[in-house]
N, C-alpha and C positions, 0 to 999 in steps of 0.2 A: 662870501668874502672875496673881494678882488685881490689881485696880486699886490696892488699898492697898499691894501689894508694891512698887510703883514708888517710893514715898517712902523705902524703905530702900536703894535703890540707891546705890552710891558716887558721890560728886560730885567735880567738879574745880573749881578756882578759875579764873575767866576773868581778871578784873581788878578791882581795888578792891573786893574783898569779894563779887563776884558768884559764884554757884555755877552749874554747868552740869550738867544731866542729859541724857545721850545715850541715846536709845532707838532700837532697830532699826526698830520699827513701832508706830504709834499711830493711832487714829482721826483725831484732830486735835490738834496741839500747843497750840492755843488752849484747847480743851476740857480737856486735861490740865493746863495751867497754872491754869485755873479750879478744877479739882478740888483742886489743891494749895492755892490761896488759901482756899477754903471749909473746908479741913481745918486751917487755921491756919498755913500757910507764911508766913514774915515778908517774903517778896519778895526782890527782887534775885536772881532765879532765871531762868536760860535753860533752856527745854526745846527740845532739838534732836533731830530724828528723821531717819532715813535715808529713811523712806517714811511717807506718810499714806494711810489708806484712806477717810477722810471729810473731806479738806481742803476748805476753802470760802473764797470771797472775800466781797465785799460782797453784800448782799441774798440771802445763802445760795447764791450761785452756786458751782458745783463748781470746785475748784482741783485739777486732775489732778496727782498727787504721786508719780511713780515715783522709784526710786533714782537718784542722780546730781545732784539739785538740792538747794537749801537750803530746809529747812522748820524755822523756829525761832520761838519765842515768848518774849518777855520778860515776866516778872511783876513788877509794881511795886505796892506797897501804900501807899495814901495819897500818891501822887506829887504831887498838886496839888488845889486846889478842883475839885469835879466840874464846875463851869461852864466851866472852861478845860482840863480833862483831855484833851480831844480834840486839843489842840495837840501832844500827843505824837506824832501821826502826822507832823507836819512835822519834829519833832525827829528821828524815825527816818529820814525821807526824806533829811535833810541828812547823817545818819550813814552811810546806805547809799551815797549818792553819793560821799562822801569815801572810803569803803572801796574802792569801785570805782576811784576815781582812784588810790588807793595801788597798785592792781594794774595800772595802765597805762591807765585809762579816760580818754577825751578829751572835748572839748567836745560831741561829738554824743551823749553819754550824758546824758540830761536828766531832770528831775523833772516829772511831769505832774500837774496839780491834780486831785484833792487827794492821791492815794495810790498813784501808779504811778511806776516807773522805766522809761524808754523809750530806745530807740536807733533813730534815724532813723524815729521814729514807731511802731516795733514794741515791744510790751511785753516787758520783761525781768523785771520784778518787781512784786509788789503788796504793799501793807501793809493790815493789818486791825486797827484798834483797837477793843477791846471792854471793857466794864466790868462789875463785879458788886458788890453791896453785901455787906458782911461783918456778922457778928452783933454786933460791937462798935460798929457805927455808921460805921466807916470804909469806904472803897471801895478796890477793887483794879482796876488797869488791866492788861489783857493786850494786848500789841502783837505781832501775828503778822506774820512776814515770809516770803514765798515768792519764791525767786529761781530762774529758769531758768538754772542754771549750765552744764550740759553739753547739755541738750536742751530744746526747746520743744514743748509738746503740739500735736499736729496737729488739724486739723478744727475750729478755733475760728472764731468769727464776727468776730474782729478779728485784726490782725497781731500776731504774737509771734515772738520770736527768743531765742537763747541768749546769755548773757554771754560764753561762750567765743568765739562768732563776733564779737561786738562788740569784744573785746580782741585777737583774732587769736592766742589761746593758750588752752590748756586751763585752766580754772579750776574746781577741785574745790570742793564745798560747805565742806569743812574749811578750805581756804585762804581762802575768802571770809569765813567766820565768824571766823577768827583776826584779821581786820582789822575786821570789823563790831563785835565786842564792845567793843573799846577806843574805837572812834569813837562808839558809842552813849553810852558813859559820858561822853566829852568833850562831846557835844551836850547831855546831861542837865545837866551842870555849867554849860554856857553858858546853858541855858534857865532854870535857877534857879527851878523850880516856877512858871514863868510870868513871873517878873520880867524875864527876858531874852528874851522872845519877839521883840522887835524885832530882835535880832541873828540869831535863828534865821530869821525872816522874810526878812531881808536876804540871808542865805546861800542860802536856798531860791530866792529870786528870781534869784540869779546864774546858776542852772542851770535856769530855768523853761522848759519846752517851750511854744512858741506865744506867749511874752510879746511884746507889741507888734504882734501879727499877728491877722488875722481868725480867729475860732473860732466854733463853734456849741455851744450848751448846751441839751440836752434835759432837761426837768424837769416838775414838776407843772403849771407854767404854759405848757407847750408848748415849741416850739423857738424859741430866741432866738439872734441872731447879732450879732456886733460885734467890737470890738478888745479883746483881753485887755490891760488897762492895768496891773494890779498886784494884789497882795493887800492887803486892809485890815488894820487892827490886830487883827482877830479871825480872820484867815485866810480870809476870804471872797473869792471871785473878783470883781474889779471889772471890769465889762464896759461898754464905751461903745458903745451901739447908736444906731439912728436916733432913738429917743425920749429919749435922754439916757444918764446913767450910773447903773448899779445895782450893788449888791453882792449876789452870789448865794450863798446858803447851801449849796445842794446841787444836783447835776445831773450829767448825763453829758456829758463834754466831747469834742468832735470837733475835732481839729486840721485845718488846711487840707489837709495832705497825705493825710489819712485818707479824704477823700471821704465816701462814705456808709457806710463800714464801722463796725460797732459796736465799742465798746471797753468796758472794765470799770471805768473810773474813775467810780463813781456815788456815792461818799460825799460828805459835806460836812464842813467843819471842826468843826461843832457836833454831828455825829452819832456821838457815842460812846454805844454801847448800855450803859446803866447799869441794873443789876438782874439778879437771877438768871435764867438761861435757863430756859424752861419745862421743858426736859429736856436732859440731856447724853447724847449718843449712847451706847448700850450696844454699843460696838464691841469689837473684839479687845482684850484687855488689852495695855497697853504692854509691849514687850519690850526688855530691856537690850541696848544695842549692844556688840558685841565689838570695841571700838576700843582 
């Protein structure tokens, strides 16, 4: 099957006009969503794959993607002004946390600034927001979500675990996605193209890992430490340190319980990559899932 064949696959409706394309294997769901956007797809499209061969997180880090976990990307066309489009990462974080709560998640499943879901400090999921410019002057936003549903990849430099362990029951990617899709639509409606970010911010903070506690942030200015006070109105992390209060745009956050272990939360709320990627991986053509 060629890359263009994927657009002819049968779709299913998820909720409120969203379409879902289910693939057996793809290089990256984000890259496939970008292909669809550049080919003229109107958006409100989910790309869901059983397996990725070239999954990635922030900074191009490899996201190991064997079958049994959730790999999904939502394509939105012109969802908000480009200057605030990265807020969609918080919108998705709130939606994912609510979906997990629907399945029995408790208070120890938390959101880690800016783009992770963690359980007792171990990473369960990561979010990756990317953007691309379209030929008509509009922009497309691709929101990738990877969740360790049944297994967590071994040999990482940071703690990771599976959602099934956190919930004490087997959680398939299909079962999680059935809750995630409607929760994402609810959060988008609450966000209202940025007008409702205050409500999204408040919900995110209700489940924020490390809020009010000492954290460390590694970034371009070196290692800073202090108390995680809040998020500001732009989604920046507000840190109270020895020299005062500062709002951090981007960095790598270490919670107190993580010690010196590295984690992958390296994005910042203003870091939506907008513009065509230099290249889209020439990976295996996407294969339709037999579901």
